N, C-alpha and C positions, 0 to 999 in steps of 0.2 A: 871383953866385948866380942872379940872374934870367936871365942869358945861358945858364947851364947848363940851366935849366928849359925855356927856349924851344927850345934845340937838340934836346931830346928829341923834339920834334914836327916837326923838319925831315926826319927819316927818312933822313938820309944814311948810307950804309954805314960802319960802324966796324969796321975789320979787327981791332981789339983787343978787341972785344966779341962774340966768336963764340958765347958760351954763349946769347945771346938770339936767335940765328938758327936757323931750322929746319934740320935735317940736309938736305943737298942732295938726296939721293935722295927723301926724303919730301916735300920742298918741290916738286920737279919733278912727282912723280906726282899730288900733290894739286892743283897748279895746272893740270895737264893735264886732270884730271877735271872741275874747276870750269869750265875754259875750254870743254869740250865741252858741259856743262850750259848755259852762257851762250849758246853759239851756237844751241842748240836752243830755248831759252826766250825769247830776246830778239832782235829785229830792229832794227838801228840805223836811225834816221830817215834819209831820203835826204839831207837837208840839216840840219846841226846849227846852232843859233843861235849867234851870236858871244857871247863873254864881255861882261859889262856890269857897271857899278858900280851899287850900290844901297844904300839905308839900311835898317837893321833897324827894323821897326815893332813886331813882337811875336814871341814864341816859343810855339808851340802845344804842342809836346811835345819829346821828345828827338831827333826827326829831321824836324821840320816848323817852318818859320818863315815870317813874312810880311815882305816888303820893299816899298820904294817906289822906283820909278825912272821917269823921264820923266813924273812926275805921275800914275803909275798904281800900283795895288797889285797884288802878285803873290804867290802862295803857292809856296814852294820846298820840295820834298821832297828831303832830303839823299840823294844817290845812293850806291849800293853798300853801304849799311849798314841795319840794322834795330834801332832802339832799343826797349826794353821798352815795352809798352802801359801806359797810365796805370793800368789795372786790375791790372797785375802789381805789386802793392804789396810793398815800397816802391820798387822799382827804376824804375818809370816816372817817378815824381816826382823821383827822384834824377837821372835822365838829363836831365830838363827843367831842373832847378836847375843842373846842371853846365853846360848850354848857356847858361843865363842868366849864369853867371859868365864865360863866354868871349865872349859877344856882348852888348855894351851896346846899349840902345835908341838909335837914331839913329846907331849906328856905321856907317861906310861899309865895305862888303865887296865883294869881286869874286865874281860868280856865273859859274860855268863850266857852262853848260847841256849836258846830255847826251841828254835825252829829255823826253817829256811823257807822264805816266801817264794811266790811264783816267779819273781824276777831273779832268783838265785842269791838274794841277799841273806846274810845271817841275821836272824831276829834275836835280839839279846838285850839283857840288862847291862848297862855300862857303869862300872863302878870306879870312881876316882877316889877322892877323899870322902865322897858321899855317893849314893845311888842317884845318878843323873836323871834317870827316868822318873823317879819319884819327885826329885827336885823341880823338874819342869812342870809337873802337875801341881805341886804345892804352891809354886810361885805364879801360877796362872798363865803359863806359857804353852801349855798343852792340855788336852782333855784325856781322861781315861777312855780307852778304846773298848767299849763293851763287848764287841764281837770276839775279841781275843784276850779278854781279861783273865780267862781261866788259866793262862800260862803263868801268871804271876800271883802274888799274894793279894787277892781281891780286897780284903779288908784294909790293908795298908794304903792301896791306891785310892779307894773310895773315900777314906778318911782324909787323905791329902787333898783330894778334890773338894771335899766338903769345906775344909779350912780355906782354900783359895776362893771358893764361891762366897763363903760367909764374909770374908774380908775384901771381896771385890778386887782381887788381884788380876792383872793382865786381861785375859779374854773375858773375865767376869765383870769388867767395868760396865759392860752393856748388860742391862737387866736380862737374866736368863742365859747370858753368855752369847757370844757371836755364833753365826751359823757353824755347825759342826763340820770339820774338814771332810769327813766321809760323805756328808750330804752335799757339800760344795762340789766334790769331785763327781758325784752321781749326777747332779744337775748340769754340770759342765759337759759331761759325756752325753747326756740326753740332748743338749743343745747342739752339740757337734753332729749327732746322728740326724737330727732334724735338718740341719743345714746341708748335710751330705745328701739326704733324700730329696729335699725340696729346693735346693739352691740357697740363696741368701735368706737369712731369717727375716720374716716380715718386719720386725722392729728395726732391722738394720737397713732397710730400704729407704732411700731418700724420698721425701714427698715429691709428688709430681708437680712440676712448675705450671702455673696458670698460663694459658696461651696468651700471647701478646696480641691485642686486637689490631687489625689492619690500620695503617696510617690513614688519618682523616676521620676515623670513627671514635677517636678518643675525646 
């Protein structure tokens, strides 16, 4: 039983399970589109860091962990996926708890670095017994991140997401999936800018109280 569960996350092609694969024409066109997006949006670093082994220290959210290696602490942003924000209740917390069940504290994992983001975090695939990035997507705890998908095997990630969506796992229990995390962050940033420029958001203002008529006129 355990072996069957583990094999679901190895993502090896299964010729007898064709119903869980994207139709070839749709898959090719979608991959081509996302590949173009990735080429335009992301430039690979001139020299990629080599894989390294590290121990899990903490899990920040559904796509961010802290590890220790060579007596140094490092923040790892899981590559090619985007988990719900913690403010996307309850999905953000569910994604974090899912990752906590998959990664024990002090567990040794392999970090496959792909890039460094603007916050100085190492963007990488995290490999324990399975590829955690892919597992999050296939179990509906994170979305494929189209903007940066070119860093990973696009076909693997898209097929994992297709299976999650087809079986309505996690974030796909809502028809069409919940609001994408990148859109959620964008909208929240827009709201913050409006509040900063114009004071409190109109929707946040309390309705004005009706004036109390003078005594004797009631």
